Phi, psi and omega in degrees: 000132179249127181239125177242119179225127178250131182244127178241130182244126175252127184260125173261108189287137175213110187291157175085203186265011178291151178300147180242140177260130175247133181259126177252124181246122180249120180252115181269137184292169182246055177233158178308130177086358178291152180099164179204155171253007182289162168285132183241132177227165182217150171237125176269135181242141176214180183294336182256005179147199178222165184279347191078163179298122178238125178283139179267103184224161172207136180290143174059033183220130177275104186268163172056040176271159178309134176059040181234148174247127181238135181243139181226148174246128181240126184247120180215170173296153182311122177267357183078191178298148178284152182280000000 
């Protein structure tokens, strides 16, 4: 099985210790075998720490299917610049 997933992270800046929202965009490829039904998680890393393991889920949605774009919002304390 071949799985192609591209992850794009968009950072929404908020100064200080206030929570920051990060948008994670997952683009699944359009080739035979692309996609997965597995549980998918991500850890965001920055200069001031990491987000810890976060599962990418959405209710009532079949995620990570072939030729599909899925968007997720992760809210954590400011992680600083990405490494």
